[in-house]
Structure formats: C-alpha cells, structure tokens
C-alpha positions as CSV (number, residue, x, y, z in Angstrom):
1,F,120.4,84.1,114.8
2,K,117.3,82.6,113.3
3,A,114.9,80.6,114.6
4,R,111.5,78.7,112.7
5,F,108.3,77.6,114.8
6,E,107.7,74.3,113.8
7,V,104.7,72.2,114.7
8,C,104.3,68.5,115.9
9,G,102.7,67.0,112.8
10,Y,103.0,63.4,113.6
11,S,100.3,63.7,116.2
12,Q,97.6,64.8,113.7
13,I,94.9,62.4,112.9
14,H,93.4,61.6,109.0
15,G,89.6,63.0,109.1
16,V,89.8,65.4,112.1
17,D,93.1,67.8,111.8
18,Y,93.7,67.4,107.9
19,E,92.2,65.8,104.3
20,Q,95.1,66.2,101.7
21,S,98.8,66.2,102.3
22,F,99.7,64.8,98.9
23,S,101.6,67.9,96.7
24,S,103.2,66.9,93.2
25,T,106.9,68.2,92.4
26,M,108.0,68.8,88.9
27,R,109.6,66.2,87.1
28,A,113.1,65.6,86.4
29,T,112.1,65.1,82.5
30,T,109.8,68.5,82.3
31,F,112.6,70.6,84.1
32,R,115.5,69.4,81.3
33,T,112.3,69.8,78.8
34,L,112.2,73.5,79.5
35,L,115.6,74.3,79.0
36,A,115.6,72.2,75.8
37,L,112.9,74.3,74.7
38,A,114.4,77.4,76.1
39,A,117.6,77.0,74.3
40,H,115.2,76.1,71.5
41,R,113.1,79.5,71.5
42,G,115.5,81.9,72.5
43,L,113.9,82.4,76.2
44,R,115.7,83.7,79.5
45,A,115.3,81.3,82.5
46,E,115.0,83.7,85.5
47,H,114.9,82.1,89.4
48,L,112.2,82.8,92.3
49,D,112.7,82.1,95.6
50,I,109.9,82.2,98.4
51,S,110.4,83.2,101.6
52,N,108.8,80.7,104.5
53,A,106.6,79.2,101.8
54,F,104.4,77.4,103.9
55,C,103.8,79.9,106.4
56,Q,102.0,81.7,103.4
57,A,99.4,79.3,103.0
58,D,96.2,80.0,104.8
59,I,95.2,77.0,107.0
60,D,92.0,74.6,106.0
61,G,89.1,74.1,107.7
62,S,90.6,72.4,110.0
63,N,90.8,73.8,113.8
64,I,94.3,73.0,114.7
65,W,95.2,74.2,117.9
66,V,99.3,73.9,119.5
67,Q,101.3,74.6,122.2
68,P,103.4,78.1,122.4
69,P,107.4,77.5,121.7
70,R,109.5,77.5,124.3
71,G,110.2,81.3,125.3
72,F,106.5,82.6,124.4
73,E,105.1,81.1,127.0
74,H,103.3,84.2,127.6
75,L,101.5,84.4,124.7
76,C,99.2,81.5,126.5
77,R,97.4,81.8,130.0
78,N,97.0,78.2,131.5
79,G,95.3,75.8,129.9
80,E,95.0,77.5,126.6
81,A,96.4,76.8,123.2
82,L,97.3,78.8,120.0
83,K,94.6,78.7,116.7
84,L,96.8,78.5,113.7
85,L,95.9,80.9,110.8
86,K,98.6,80.0,108.6
87,A,100.2,76.5,107.3
88,L,103.3,76.0,109.4
89,Y,105.9,74.1,108.8
90,G,105.6,70.4,110.3
91,T,102.0,70.1,109.7
92,K,100.8,67.3,107.1
93,Q,99.0,69.4,104.8
94,A,101.5,72.6,104.5
95,S,102.7,71.3,101.1
96,Y,99.8,71.0,99.6
97,L,98.1,73.9,101.0
98,W,101.1,75.9,99.7
99,Q,100.6,74.0,96.0
100,Q,97.0,75.3,95.8
101,T,97.5,78.9,97.0
102,L,100.4,79.1,94.3
103,S,97.9,77.6,91.4
104,K,95.4,79.8,92.9
105,W,97.1,83.2,92.1
106,L,98.6,81.6,88.8
107,V,95.4,80.7,87.2
108,A,93.6,84.2,88.3
109,H,96.4,86.4,86.9
110,G,96.3,84.4,83.6
111,F,98.2,81.0,83.2
112,T,97.1,78.0,82.8
113,R,97.9,74.6,84.1
114,C,99.5,72.3,82.2
115,K,97.8,68.6,82.8
116,T,100.8,66.8,81.8
117,D,102.8,68.4,84.7
118,P,100.2,70.1,87.5
119,C,103.9,72.1,88.8
120,V,104.0,73.9,85.4
121,F,102.0,76.7,84.3
122,T,101.9,78.9,81.3
123,K,100.6,82.3,79.5
124,F,100.4,83.7,76.2
125,V,100.2,86.9,75.1
126,N,100.1,88.1,71.0
127,G,102.6,85.0,70.8
128,K,104.9,85.9,73.4
129,S,105.3,83.5,76.1
130,I,106.3,83.4,80.0
131,I,106.5,79.9,81.5
132,V,106.8,79.1,85.3
133,G,107.9,75.6,86.5
134,C,107.2,75.2,90.7
135,Y,109.4,73.0,93.3
136,V,107.7,73.7,96.3
137,D,109.4,77.1,97.1
138,D,111.4,77.4,94.2
139,L,110.4,79.1,90.9
140,L,111.8,78.3,87.6
141,V,110.7,81.5,85.0
142,L,111.1,80.8,81.3
143,H,110.6,84.3,79.5
144,D,110.8,86.2,76.0
145,P,113.6,88.0,76.4
146,N,111.9,90.9,74.0
147,T,108.8,91.8,75.8
148,S,108.2,93.1,79.9
149,M,105.9,90.0,80.6
150,F,108.8,88.7,83.4
151,K,109.1,92.5,84.6
152,D,105.2,92.8,85.1
153,F,104.4,88.9,86.7
154,V,107.4,89.9,89.3
155,A,106.0,93.3,90.0
156,T,102.5,91.8,90.7
157,F,103.7,88.5,92.4
158,L,106.5,89.5,94.9
159,K,105.7,92.0,97.9
160,S,108.9,93.8,96.9
161,G,107.1,95.2,93.8
162,G,103.5,95.4,95.5
163,G,102.6,92.1,94.9
164,T,101.4,89.0,97.3
165,F,104.0,86.8,98.1
166,D,107.6,87.5,100.2
167,G,110.3,86.0,98.2
168,K,113.5,87.3,96.0
169,H,114.0,87.4,92.5
170,L,117.6,85.7,92.3
171,G,118.4,86.5,89.0
172,P,119.6,84.9,86.2
173,L,119.1,81.2,87.1
174,E,122.1,79.6,88.0
175,W,121.2,77.0,90.6
176,F,118.6,74.7,90.7
177,L,117.9,71.8,93.2
178,G,121.7,71.4,93.6
179,I,122.4,71.7,89.5
180,K,124.5,74.2,88.3
181,V,122.9,76.3,84.9
182,Q,124.7,78.0,82.8
183,Q,123.6,80.4,80.2
184,H,125.7,80.6,77.0
185,E,126.0,84.1,74.9
186,N,124.4,82.1,72.1
187,G,121.3,80.9,74.2
188,D,122.4,77.7,74.5
189,Y,121.9,75.7,78.4
190,S,124.1,73.4,79.8
191,I,123.6,71.8,83.5
192,D,125.9,69.9,85.8
193,Q,126.4,68.8,89.4
194,S,129.9,69.4,89.8
195,K,129.3,71.2,93.5
196,Y,127.0,68.7,94.5
197,I,129.8,65.6,93.7
198,K,132.5,67.9,95.3
199,D,130.8,68.2,98.8
200,L,129.7,64.0,97.9
201,L,133.6,63.4,97.7
202,D,134.2,65.9,100.9
203,R,131.7,63.6,103.4
204,F,132.6,60.2,102.0
205,I,136.2,60.1,100.6
206,P,137.7,62.9,102.0
207,N,141.4,62.4,100.7
208,S,140.4,61.6,96.9
209,D,142.3,63.8,95.7
210,A,145.6,61.9,96.9
211,I,143.9,58.7,94.5
212,A,146.4,59.9,91.3
213,Y,144.7,57.2,89.0
214,S,142.3,58.0,86.5
215,R,138.9,56.5,86.5
216,R,137.6,55.9,82.7
217,V,134.3,54.2,83.5
218,P,132.4,53.6,86.8
219,Y,133.6,50.2,87.6
220,P,135.3,47.2,85.8
221,P,132.9,45.4,83.8
222,T,133.8,41.6,85.1
223,K,133.5,42.8,88.6
224,F,130.2,44.2,88.7
225,K,128.9,41.4,86.7
226,E,130.1,39.5,89.9
227,L,128.0,41.7,92.5
228,R,126.5,40.2,94.8
229,E,124.8,39.9,98.3
230,A,126.1,39.8,101.6
231,T,126.7,36.0,102.4
232,S,128.2,35.8,106.1
233,D,126.9,37.3,109.4
234,E,130.7,39.0,109.7
235,E,129.9,40.7,106.5
236,I,126.8,41.6,106.8
237,E,127.5,43.3,110.2
238,Q,130.6,44.9,108.7
239,V,128.8,46.9,105.9
240,K,126.0,47.8,108.2
241,Q,128.9,50.1,109.9
242,L,129.5,51.7,106.5
243,P,127.9,54.3,104.5
244,Y,126.7,52.5,101.5
245,L,123.0,53.4,101.7
246,Q,123.9,57.1,102.0
247,I,126.3,56.8,99.0
248,V,123.7,55.3,97.0
249,G,120.9,57.9,97.9
250,A,122.9,60.5,97.0
251,L,124.6,59.2,93.4
252,L,120.9,58.2,93.2
253,Y,119.8,62.1,92.8
254,L,122.7,62.8,90.5
255,S,121.8,59.9,88.2
256,T,118.3,60.8,88.0
257,M,119.1,65.1,87.5
258,S,122.3,65.0,85.2
259,R,124.6,61.9,84.7
260,P,122.8,59.4,82.4
261,D,125.9,57.2,82.3
262,L,125.7,56.8,86.1
263,A,122.0,55.3,85.1
264,Y,123.0,51.1,84.8
265,H,124.8,50.7,87.8
266,M,122.8,52.8,90.1
267,S,119.6,50.6,88.6
268,V,122.1,47.5,89.9
269,L,123.6,49.4,93.3
270,C,120.3,50.0,93.9
271,S,119.3,46.0,94.2
272,Y,121.3,45.7,96.8
273,M,119.6,48.2,99.3
274,Q,119.0,45.6,101.6
275,N,121.8,43.2,101.8
276,P,125.3,45.0,100.5
277,S,128.0,43.3,100.6
278,M,131.9,45.0,100.7
279,Q,132.0,44.5,96.8
280,C,128.8,46.7,96.3
281,Y,129.9,48.9,98.7
282,E,133.5,49.3,96.6
283,A,131.7,49.7,93.6
284,A,129.6,52.3,94.9
285,Q,133.0,53.8,96.1
286,S,134.1,53.5,92.7
287,L,131.3,55.0,91.2
288,L,131.6,58.6,93.3
289,L,135.2,58.3,92.5
290,Y,134.5,58.1,89.0
291,A,131.7,61.1,89.2
292,G,134.6,63.2,90.9
293,K,137.3,62.6,87.9
294,T,134.5,63.2,85.5
295,R,132.6,66.0,87.3
296,D,132.8,68.6,84.6
297,M,130.8,67.0,82.6
298,A,127.9,68.9,81.5
299,I,124.4,68.2,79.7
300,R,124.0,71.0,77.1
301,Y,121.2,72.1,75.1
302,S,122.1,74.1,71.8
303,R,119.9,75.1,69.0
304,D,122.7,74.0,66.7
305,Y,122.7,70.7,67.7
306,R,124.3,67.8,65.9
307,L,122.2,64.7,65.1
308,P,124.3,61.4,65.3
309,N,125.3,59.4,62.1
310,C,123.2,56.5,62.2
311,L,119.7,58.5,61.7
312,S,121.1,60.7,58.5
313,E,118.3,59.5,56.9
314,H,116.0,60.6,59.1
315,V,117.5,64.2,59.3
316,K,114.3,65.8,57.9
317,I,112.4,64.4,60.3
318,V,114.1,65.1,63.7
319,R,115.0,68.6,62.8
320,N,111.6,69.3,62.3
321,K,110.8,68.8,65.7
322,A,113.9,70.5,67.5
323,G,116.5,67.6,67.3
324,L,113.9,65.5,69.3
325,H,114.5,61.4,69.0
326,A,115.3,58.4,71.2
327,F,117.3,55.2,71.2
328,S,115.7,51.9,73.2
329,D,117.6,49.1,74.0
330,S,117.3,46.0,76.5
331,T,119.6,42.9,77.5
332,W,117.4,39.6,76.7
333,T,118.5,38.1,80.2
334,A,117.0,35.8,82.5
335,P,114.7,35.8,84.8
336,K,113.9,39.6,83.7
337,S,115.4,41.4,80.9
338,T,117.2,45.0,81.8
339,C,115.6,47.6,79.8
340,G,117.3,51.4,78.8
341,Y,116.1,54.6,76.3
342,A,117.1,57.9,76.5
343,V,115.5,60.9,74.5
344,F,117.0,63.7,73.5
345,M,116.0,67.0,72.4
346,C,118.1,70.2,71.3
347,G,121.5,68.0,71.1
348,G,120.9,66.9,75.2
349,P,119.2,64.2,76.9
350,I,115.6,65.0,78.7
351,A,114.4,61.7,79.6
352,Y,116.5,58.2,80.1
353,S,115.3,54.9,82.0
354,S,117.5,52.1,83.0
355,R,115.1,49.3,84.8
356,K,114.0,45.4,84.6
357,L,111.1,44.9,82.5
358,N,108.1,43.9,84.4
359,L,107.8,40.9,82.4
360,I,109.9,37.4,81.5
361,A,110.9,37.6,77.9
362,D,111.6,34.4,75.8
363,S,113.1,35.8,73.1
364,S,115.6,39.2,72.6
365,A,112.0,40.2,69.9
366,L,109.8,40.3,73.1
367,A,112.8,42.2,75.4
368,E,112.9,44.8,72.5
369,Y,110.0,45.3,71.4
370,S,108.7,45.7,75.3
371,C,111.7,48.5,76.0
372,A,110.4,50.0,72.9
373,S,106.9,50.3,73.8
374,S,107.8,51.4,77.3
375,C,109.9,54.5,75.6
376,S,107.0,55.3,73.8
377,K,104.9,56.0,76.7
378,E,108.0,58.4,77.8
379,L,108.0,59.7,74.2
380,S,103.5,60.6,74.8
381,F,104.5,62.4,77.7
382,V,107.2,64.5,76.1
383,R,104.9,65.2,73.4
384,F,101.7,66.2,75.6
385,L,103.9,68.4,77.3
386,L,105.4,70.6,74.4
387,S,102.1,70.3,73.1
388,E,100.6,72.1,76.1
389,L,103.8,74.6,75.6
390,H,102.4,75.9,72.3
391,F,105.6,73.6,70.7
392,P,103.1,70.9,68.8
393,V,105.0,67.9,67.6
394,H,103.8,67.1,64.2
395,G,104.2,63.7,62.9
396,P,106.0,60.7,64.0
397,I,109.2,61.0,66.5
398,V,112.4,58.8,65.6
399,L,113.0,55.7,67.9
400,G,116.4,53.9,67.2
401,V,116.1,50.3,67.7
402,D,118.8,47.5,66.6
403,N,116.3,44.6,66.9
404,T,114.9,44.4,63.3
405,A,112.2,41.8,64.6
406,A,110.6,44.2,67.2
407,I,110.2,46.8,64.1
408,T,108.4,44.3,62.3
409,I,105.8,43.5,65.0
410,S,105.2,47.1,65.3
411,E,104.7,47.9,62.2
412,K,102.4,45.0,61.4
413,N,99.3,44.1,62.9
414,G,97.6,40.4,63.2
415,A,99.1,37.5,65.8
416,T,102.1,35.3,64.9
417,K,103.9,32.4,66.1
418,L,106.1,35.1,67.7
419,T,103.9,37.4,69.2
420,K,100.5,35.6,69.8
421,H,101.4,35.5,73.4
422,F,102.4,39.1,73.8
423,D,100.4,41.4,76.4
424,F,98.1,43.9,75.8
425,A,100.0,46.5,77.6
426,V,103.2,45.8,75.2
427,H,101.2,46.6,72.4
428,R,101.3,50.3,73.4
429,L,103.6,50.4,70.4
430,R,102.0,49.4,67.6
431,D,99.2,51.7,68.3
432,E,102.0,54.4,68.7
433,V,103.3,53.4,65.4
434,E,99.8,52.7,63.7
435,H,98.8,56.7,64.7
436,L,101.9,58.2,63.2
437,R,102.9,59.1,66.8
438,V,106.5,57.1,66.8
439,K,109.1,56.0,63.6
440,P,110.7,53.0,64.9
441,V,114.3,53.0,63.3
442,W,116.9,50.3,63.0
443,V,120.3,51.3,64.5
444,D,123.4,49.4,64.7
445,T,124.6,47.8,67.8
446,E,127.7,50.2,67.5
447,H,125.1,53.6,67.1
448,Q,123.0,52.1,69.8
449,T,123.2,54.7,72.7
450,G,120.8,52.7,74.7
451,D,122.9,50.3,75.0
452,I,124.9,52.0,78.1
453,F,121.5,51.3,80.4
454,T,121.4,48.2,80.2
455,K,124.4,46.2,80.9
456,A,128.2,46.9,81.9
457,L,130.3,48.0,79.0
458,D,133.9,47.7,77.8
459,E,135.8,51.3,78.3
460,K,135.6,51.6,74.4
461,A,131.6,51.7,73.9
462,F,130.7,53.0,76.9
463,L,133.1,55.9,76.3
464,R,131.7,56.0,72.6
465,H,128.0,56.3,74.1
466,R,129.0,58.4,77.2
467,D,130.2,61.0,74.6
468,T,126.6,61.7,73.5
469,F,125.0,63.0,76.2
470,Y,127.8,65.6,76.8
471,K,129.1,68.1,75.1
C-alpha cells in the first residue's frame, strides 16, 4: 500500500503563504516539433520520470505550518504543528518551485533554457546535442546516439547514478502523456493514442465493439451543420444526466495531441458546452466511435518524406527546411468565419488549429488573409523554436493559400478600396512576406489541406485531406 501526505492548499493566502504559483508546461506543438527534428537528425528519444517531483523542491521563504496526518499525531505535542521544508503536494506554489528547481539545476550544468518554450533546454558540445523537454515530472530527452552525453547526463541527474534527483530512466521513449511513441529502425518516429481511445470507449460506450457499421467520417456533414442548443427544459434536464462534457473534454485532448482530423468537429462541439442538445451528444458519441474505428492511424515523421503534388514547383525551398511548409484556409460565413491551418515538417503535422476568427469579415479575401496571418504567427513560433534548437530556418516558409486576392494583398503594400479598413494586426502576414519569412503560394481547393479545419466535408474530400496527416 502507498500513501501520500498532501496539504490543504486551498486555505493558503496570496502574499502570506505563497507569492508565485504559475508554472508552464511544454506545448503540444513543441512536443511534435521535437520528434520531427529527432527524425530529421537521427536523434534518440529517452524517457525519464521523476519520483514525487514536488517534494524534491525546497519551500520558498514562506513559513507554512500544517497539522500532522492522521496516524502520525505523535509527531507533535498539543498545540504544535509541522513546518514544511519541502513543497508538498497540495501547496499552491509546489509546481512553480519544482520547475524553478529543475531549471536552475539544468542551467547550472551547461544547459540553455529556450525563450520560445521555457520547458525546453538544450546543450551542444562539439557539434553534438542533447535536448530536454519537461512536462512537470516527465522528461523527454533527445540525444545524439554516437556520444556519451546522455549517459553522463543520467549519471549526474538521477540519484541512482550518484546525481541529485530521485527518479527513473524508463528507457527509450514509448509513452509520453498518454501518447504512444514508436521509434522505427530507420530513424522515423510515429505517434498515436490507440490505448487512450480504447480506454475512452470502455468508459463511455462499453458495447462499441458490437456496433458493426464502419464510420468513415466523424459525423454526417448535413446533420453536423444542423447542430443547435437545447430548446426545451425537458431536453436540458435530459442532457444534464449524460456525460457530454466528459466526452468532449476527453476528445479535446485527443484532437489537440495527435488527431488533427477531429479538430474542426471539436471546435464546434465545444461551442455548445453551455447548453448542449441531444443531437450534440449524439455527435460527440459518433466522434468517439469514429476515433475508435480509426484508432490505429498514426502521425509519422520521417527523413524520407513525400511532399504534396501541389507544391511541386517549390520542392527545393521546402526540402531545404526539412519539409517545413503550411496550409491555411477559411470559410466566409456570418457573423464570424472559421479559420484553419496546418504546419508540416518531415512529412507530418507539427501544428494545427481550427477556430473562429476574432473579426467580422465582409469579404472572402479578408477571411483568407486573416487566416493566413494567424498561420504566420505559428510559423514564427516554429522558426524561433527551431533556431534555438540549432536548426535555423533560412529563407521563406511556403504557405499554401487558395485565394489569389489574399496572396496579392500580402505581396503588395498600399491601401485600396478592398484593404483600407483592414486592422493593423491582420497585416502581420504582409510584414512576414516583405521580410522573406513567408512565401504564400496558390493551391487549388482540392489540395488545400486546411479545408478540413473549416467545415464538415463530404466523405471523399474528408478522406483525401485526412490521409495527408497519417502515414
């Protein structure tokens, strides 16, 4: 049996019992980018787990007193309490203190903390690299297999090797945050969440294996367009008894980490969280069943990747950047358009999004131009991150857009009747193009991968775009 001493952090007072409580976690985009870079460079991925991480951080200057747990009353006499020396689980500042402790140790041992993502640390010696990505107590370590840098790191890091922290080396990376990571013999990496999906089916639809028909699309597009909020009190009470919020929350994590083909459907279902209808619950179940039928699909990052035919004229530019390119698309709908984009590297998606634009577009050109501008922000993040990982991206990144007006606006300065009312923030794309950081190119709608993030597509179009994500 195991037991853990936790404290009642909800009774802490800011400024008295703690000062800082924020701690960052590694972004999903960063995690996928690290695996793509590992595939391109031939790096090995290892997994380290820290035991009782929070308890390995010293408490800050605050004096925190706690009552002893039941069964250990003998530790204190009447009227006495225990003074915390370590950041026990439950204290508001525990996560912050652990992150600061880990960061200081890594920096003191020659690592550099990335400014783009503060949960990533790098160390380069004689052209060889070791990269550490932190997600609370899980550490993803990429290293060059031809050096002893990783062995030296483990020896100084873990107590089992005479180091500082109590933890375990779990071997080559196989599972990370519920994601299965497979390292292939040729150096490729693939990720999927098949076990996570199976657990969701067992939890929410125990008889899913008995459903014989195959779901080739998440939900019929005509029915998905008709989703609405609950209208009657009876329906509201009925849906309250159903696990709609739990299913959507679980699927949201799935779509965020490894299933971009669910991103648009999840953005719509999340908009009904306040007042879902029975049809919304049916759609959520359908998405889960579809995920179950396709749970073996995996994103694969490979040095030997294939580029889409629509970018055949720009092969040299794309291949010089390890296959880094992007697609962006938008629907022109009232009152706000839906924006979607995907960024690819080494043949697999490393970043993607599906959301409503924060403006009302009065033309398709503005909708497409705004979406491409949003995608350029993500490209800036990826560019800066790769630069800190000693993989600088030189020259413009190809961005596929299926609207010629948006491309023309981005390439030509000046205000016209069409553009004079555009917000300054939207013109970020024009600045990126002018400084040769982004190169927008026209692609036809049939090959516009971003289309899958903007609307519920028919089966043929959905499968065509979906297959660009999974190998």
